[in-house]
C-alpha positions as CSV (number, residue, x, y, z in Angstrom):
1,X,18.2,-11.7,119.9
2,X,20.6,-8.8,120.2
3,X,19.1,-5.4,121.0
4,X,20.0,-2.7,118.5
5,X,21.2,0.4,120.4
6,X,19.8,3.8,119.6
7,X,23.2,5.2,118.6
8,X,23.5,2.5,115.9
9,X,20.6,4.1,114.0
10,X,22.7,7.3,113.6
11,X,25.9,5.7,112.2
12,X,24.9,6.0,108.5
13,X,23.3,9.5,109.0
14,X,26.6,10.7,110.6
15,X,28.6,9.4,107.6
16,X,26.0,11.0,105.2
17,X,26.1,14.3,107.0
18,X,29.9,14.6,106.8
19,X,29.8,13.6,103.1
20,X,27.2,16.2,102.4
21,X,29.0,18.9,104.5
22,X,32.3,18.5,102.5
23,X,34.0,15.8,104.5
24,X,34.2,17.6,107.9
25,X,31.9,19.6,110.2
26,X,31.5,20.9,113.7
27,X,29.4,18.6,116.0
28,X,26.5,21.1,116.0
29,X,26.4,21.0,112.2
30,X,26.2,17.2,112.3
31,X,23.5,17.3,114.9
32,X,21.4,19.7,112.9
33,X,21.9,17.9,109.6
34,X,21.0,14.5,111.1
35,X,18.0,16.0,112.9
36,X,16.7,17.6,109.7
37,X,17.3,14.7,107.3
38,X,16.2,12.0,109.7
39,X,13.1,14.1,110.6
40,X,13.9,13.9,114.3
41,X,11.0,15.7,116.1
42,X,11.6,18.5,118.5
43,X,10.4,16.4,121.5
44,X,13.1,13.8,120.8
45,X,15.7,16.5,120.6
46,X,14.5,17.9,124.0
47,X,14.7,14.5,125.7
48,X,17.4,14.3,128.3
49,X,19.3,11.2,129.6
50,X,20.0,10.5,133.3
51,X,22.9,13.0,133.4
52,X,20.7,15.8,132.0
53,X,22.4,16.0,128.6
54,X,20.6,15.8,125.3
55,X,19.9,12.1,124.6
56,X,19.8,12.7,120.8
57,X,23.1,14.5,120.7
58,X,24.6,11.8,123.0
59,X,23.4,9.1,120.7
60,X,24.9,10.8,117.7
61,X,28.2,11.4,119.5
62,X,28.3,7.7,120.4
63,X,27.7,6.8,116.8
64,X,30.7,9.0,116.0
65,X,32.7,7.3,118.7
66,X,32.2,3.8,117.2
67,X,32.9,5.2,113.7
68,X,36.2,6.7,115.0
69,X,37.2,3.5,116.7
70,X,36.5,1.5,113.5
71,X,38.4,3.8,111.2
72,X,35.6,5.6,109.4
73,X,36.2,9.0,111.1
74,X,39.2,10.8,112.2
75,X,39.9,11.3,115.9
76,X,40.3,15.1,115.9
77,X,41.0,17.0,119.1
78,X,40.0,20.3,117.7
79,X,36.2,19.9,117.8
80,X,35.9,19.0,114.1
81,X,34.5,15.6,112.9
82,X,36.0,14.4,109.7
83,X,35.9,11.4,107.4
84,X,39.0,9.2,106.9
85,X,39.8,7.7,103.5
86,X,37.9,4.6,104.6
87,X,34.9,6.7,105.5
88,X,35.0,8.6,102.2
89,X,35.1,5.3,100.2
90,X,32.6,3.4,102.3
91,X,29.1,3.1,101.0
92,X,26.0,2.7,103.2
93,X,26.7,0.4,106.1
94,X,24.5,-2.7,106.2
95,X,22.9,-3.8,109.4
96,X,25.4,-6.7,109.5
97,X,28.4,-4.3,109.1
98,X,27.0,-2.0,111.9
99,X,26.6,-5.0,114.2
100,X,30.2,-6.1,113.4
101,X,31.5,-2.6,114.2
102,X,29.7,-2.5,117.5
103,X,31.0,-6.0,118.5
104,X,34.6,-5.3,117.5
105,X,34.8,-1.9,119.2
106,X,33.2,-3.2,122.4
107,X,35.5,-6.2,122.3
108,X,38.5,-3.8,122.3
109,X,37.1,-1.2,124.7
110,X,35.2,-3.5,127.1
111,X,36.2,-7.1,126.6
112,X,34.3,-8.3,129.6
113,X,31.0,-7.4,128.1
114,X,29.2,-9.8,125.8
115,X,28.1,-7.2,123.4
116,X,25.6,-9.2,121.2
117,X,23.6,-10.2,124.3
118,X,24.0,-6.9,126.3
119,X,20.8,-5.0,127.0
120,X,20.6,-1.3,126.0
121,X,20.9,-0.3,129.7
122,X,24.1,-2.3,130.0
123,X,25.4,-0.8,126.7
124,X,24.6,2.7,128.0
125,X,26.5,2.0,131.2
126,X,29.5,0.6,129.4
127,X,29.7,3.4,126.9
128,X,29.5,6.0,129.7
129,X,32.5,4.4,131.3
130,X,34.3,4.4,127.9
131,X,33.5,8.1,127.5
132,X,35.3,9.0,130.6
133,X,38.4,7.0,129.8
134,X,38.6,6.5,126.1
135,X,36.9,9.3,124.3
136,X,36.5,12.5,126.4
137,X,36.3,14.6,123.2
138,X,33.4,12.6,121.8
139,X,30.7,13.1,124.5
140,X,30.4,16.0,126.8
141,X,32.3,15.3,130.0
142,X,30.6,15.3,133.4
143,X,31.9,18.8,134.1
144,X,30.1,20.2,131.1
145,X,26.8,18.7,132.3
146,X,27.4,20.0,135.8
147,X,28.3,23.4,134.5
148,X,25.0,23.5,132.4
149,X,23.0,22.4,135.5
150,X,24.6,25.3,137.4
151,X,23.7,27.8,134.7
152,X,20.1,26.5,134.7
153,X,19.9,26.8,138.5
154,X,20.9,30.5,138.6
155,X,18.3,33.1,139.3
156,X,17.3,35.2,136.3
157,X,19.2,38.2,137.5
158,X,22.3,36.1,138.1
159,X,22.1,34.6,134.7
160,X,21.9,38.1,133.2
161,X,25.0,39.2,135.0
162,X,26.8,36.1,133.9
163,X,25.9,36.8,130.3
164,X,27.1,40.4,130.8
165,X,30.4,39.1,132.0
166,X,30.8,36.7,129.1
167,X,30.1,39.5,126.6
168,X,32.6,41.7,128.3
169,X,35.2,39.0,128.3
170,X,34.5,38.3,124.6
171,X,35.3,41.9,123.5
172,X,32.0,43.7,124.0
173,X,32.1,47.2,125.5
174,X,29.6,49.3,127.5
175,X,27.6,46.2,128.3
176,X,24.6,47.1,130.4
177,X,21.9,44.9,131.7
178,X,18.5,46.6,131.6
179,X,16.0,43.8,132.2
180,X,13.1,46.1,132.1
181,X,9.7,44.5,132.0
182,X,7.6,45.2,129.0
183,X,10.6,45.9,126.9
184,X,10.0,43.1,124.4
185,X,12.4,40.7,126.2
186,X,15.4,42.9,125.7
187,X,17.7,42.3,128.7
188,X,20.7,44.4,127.8
189,X,22.8,46.3,125.4
190,X,26.4,46.3,124.4
191,X,28.8,47.7,121.8
192,X,31.0,45.3,119.7
193,X,34.0,47.2,118.4
194,X,35.2,45.4,115.3
195,X,38.1,47.7,114.6
196,X,38.8,51.5,115.2
197,X,36.4,52.4,112.5
198,X,33.6,49.9,112.8
199,X,31.4,49.1,115.8
200,X,27.9,47.5,116.2
201,X,25.3,48.2,118.8
202,X,24.0,44.9,120.0
203,X,20.8,44.1,122.0
204,X,20.7,40.8,123.8
205,X,18.2,38.6,125.6
206,X,19.0,36.1,128.3
207,X,16.7,33.1,128.7
208,X,17.4,30.8,131.6
209,X,15.2,28.0,130.2
210,X,15.2,24.3,130.3
211,X,12.7,24.0,127.4
212,X,13.3,24.3,123.7
213,X,13.3,27.9,122.3
214,X,11.0,28.2,119.4
215,X,10.8,30.6,116.4
216,X,8.2,32.9,118.1
217,X,10.9,34.0,120.6
218,X,13.2,35.0,117.8
219,X,10.5,36.9,115.9
220,X,9.3,38.7,119.1
221,X,12.9,39.7,119.9
222,X,13.5,40.9,116.4
223,X,10.4,43.0,116.5
224,X,11.5,44.6,119.8
225,X,14.9,45.5,118.5
226,X,13.7,47.1,115.2
227,X,15.3,50.5,114.7
228,X,17.1,50.3,118.0
229,X,20.3,48.2,117.2
230,X,22.3,46.8,114.4
231,X,22.5,43.2,115.8
232,X,20.6,40.9,118.1
233,X,21.8,38.2,120.4
234,X,19.9,35.5,122.3
235,X,21.7,33.5,125.0
236,X,19.9,30.6,126.6
237,X,20.6,27.6,128.8
238,X,18.2,25.6,126.6
239,X,18.5,24.7,122.9
240,X,17.0,26.3,119.8
241,X,14.5,24.4,117.6
242,X,15.4,24.0,113.9
243,X,12.6,26.5,113.1
244,X,14.1,29.0,115.5
245,X,17.5,28.6,113.9
246,X,16.0,29.2,110.5
247,X,14.0,32.2,111.7
248,X,17.2,33.7,113.1
249,X,18.8,33.9,109.6
250,X,15.6,34.3,107.5
251,X,16.3,36.2,104.3
252,X,15.2,39.8,104.3
253,X,15.1,40.0,108.1
254,X,17.8,41.3,110.5
255,X,20.0,38.3,111.5
256,X,20.0,37.3,115.2
257,X,22.9,35.3,116.7
258,X,21.8,32.3,118.8
259,X,23.9,30.9,121.7
260,X,22.5,27.8,123.4
261,X,23.5,26.1,126.7
262,X,26.2,24.0,125.2
263,X,27.8,27.0,123.4
264,X,27.7,28.9,126.7
265,X,29.6,26.1,128.5
266,X,32.2,26.0,125.6
267,X,32.6,29.8,126.0
268,X,33.2,29.3,129.7
269,X,35.9,26.8,128.7
270,X,37.6,29.1,126.3
271,X,37.6,32.0,128.7
272,X,38.4,29.8,131.6
273,X,35.6,31.3,133.6
274,X,34.1,29.1,136.3
275,X,36.1,26.1,134.9
276,X,39.6,25.3,136.0
277,X,41.6,23.6,133.2
278,X,43.2,20.3,133.9
279,X,45.5,18.2,131.6
280,X,45.0,14.5,131.2
281,X,46.4,11.9,128.8
282,X,45.3,8.8,127.0
283,X,47.7,6.0,126.1
284,X,48.5,5.9,122.3
285,X,49.1,2.2,121.9
286,X,49.8,2.5,118.2
287,X,52.8,4.8,118.9
288,X,54.4,2.2,121.2
289,X,53.6,-0.7,118.8
290,X,56.3,0.4,116.4
291,X,59.0,-0.1,119.1
292,X,57.8,-3.5,120.2
293,X,58.8,-5.2,117.0
C-alpha cells in the first residue's frame, strides 16, 4: 500500500487558501490561512525537519511545488503564489487525483523512483534533491536555513547589534540599542522618517529565540511602550503564534509590527547583508520545444 506523504494533505488547503485570498497570496499568508483553517496546533508549527526549517511550512511549500508542476498554480519568481486557470476552475481534488498528481510529477522529476511504493523517508529525500535543482523558489534554500542557524547562534548582544544594523539599512535613523534590564523587554529605539514632515518614534525588542513567541510577549511589550513611542517592533529568530499575530493587531490597541526569523533572512537577502548574491539558471524545456518541431 502506498504511503501518503504529509505534503499531500495540504494540496487542497493550499488551493482553498488561494481562492479565499483572491487568487494569489504571499507564502506567509498561505501558511497562516492553512494553519488556521486546518486547525494546525502550535506544536506542529514549531516542529523542525532535519535541516532545521519548519516542517509544516516545508510540507505546505512542497504541496505548492506539486500543484505548480501539475498546472494548478503559477510558477512565480516574485514570491507570490497564484492560481492558474486550471486551478481556478478545479474543484476539490479527490484522493485519486492527488495520487495521480504525485505519480506524474515524480515520474517527470525523478523517473528512477517508484513513487507509489516509495516510503515517506525516500520521498523526503527525493523532494529535497528536487528542491535544489528544480524549484529553488518553492522551498527555502540551504543558505536560508544556514543563515537562520547563524542568527540563532549569535549572542544576545550580537543579535541586538545586527537588528540595529538592519533597521539603519532599512531607513531608520538615530537607532540606539539600550538593552537595559527591567525595561519591559525594550531593547532599543529608533526614528522612522516617513517624509520631511512625518516621523515615528519606534521602540523595538530583539528576541534570539528558538521557541514560538506567544501573545503574552506582545502584550508585555505593548505595556512597556505605552506613552513612550508611536510604534512597536518585535524582531525574533523564532516564529510568532497565530494568537501573537492576532494580539499584535488587536482592535483598540497600539499595533505592533512582528518580524520573524524567515523575514529577517529575507531582509538580509534584500539588503545583501551577510549574503552574497549568486545567479543560477534552470532549463526552460517548453521554450526549446517550439523550435524542435
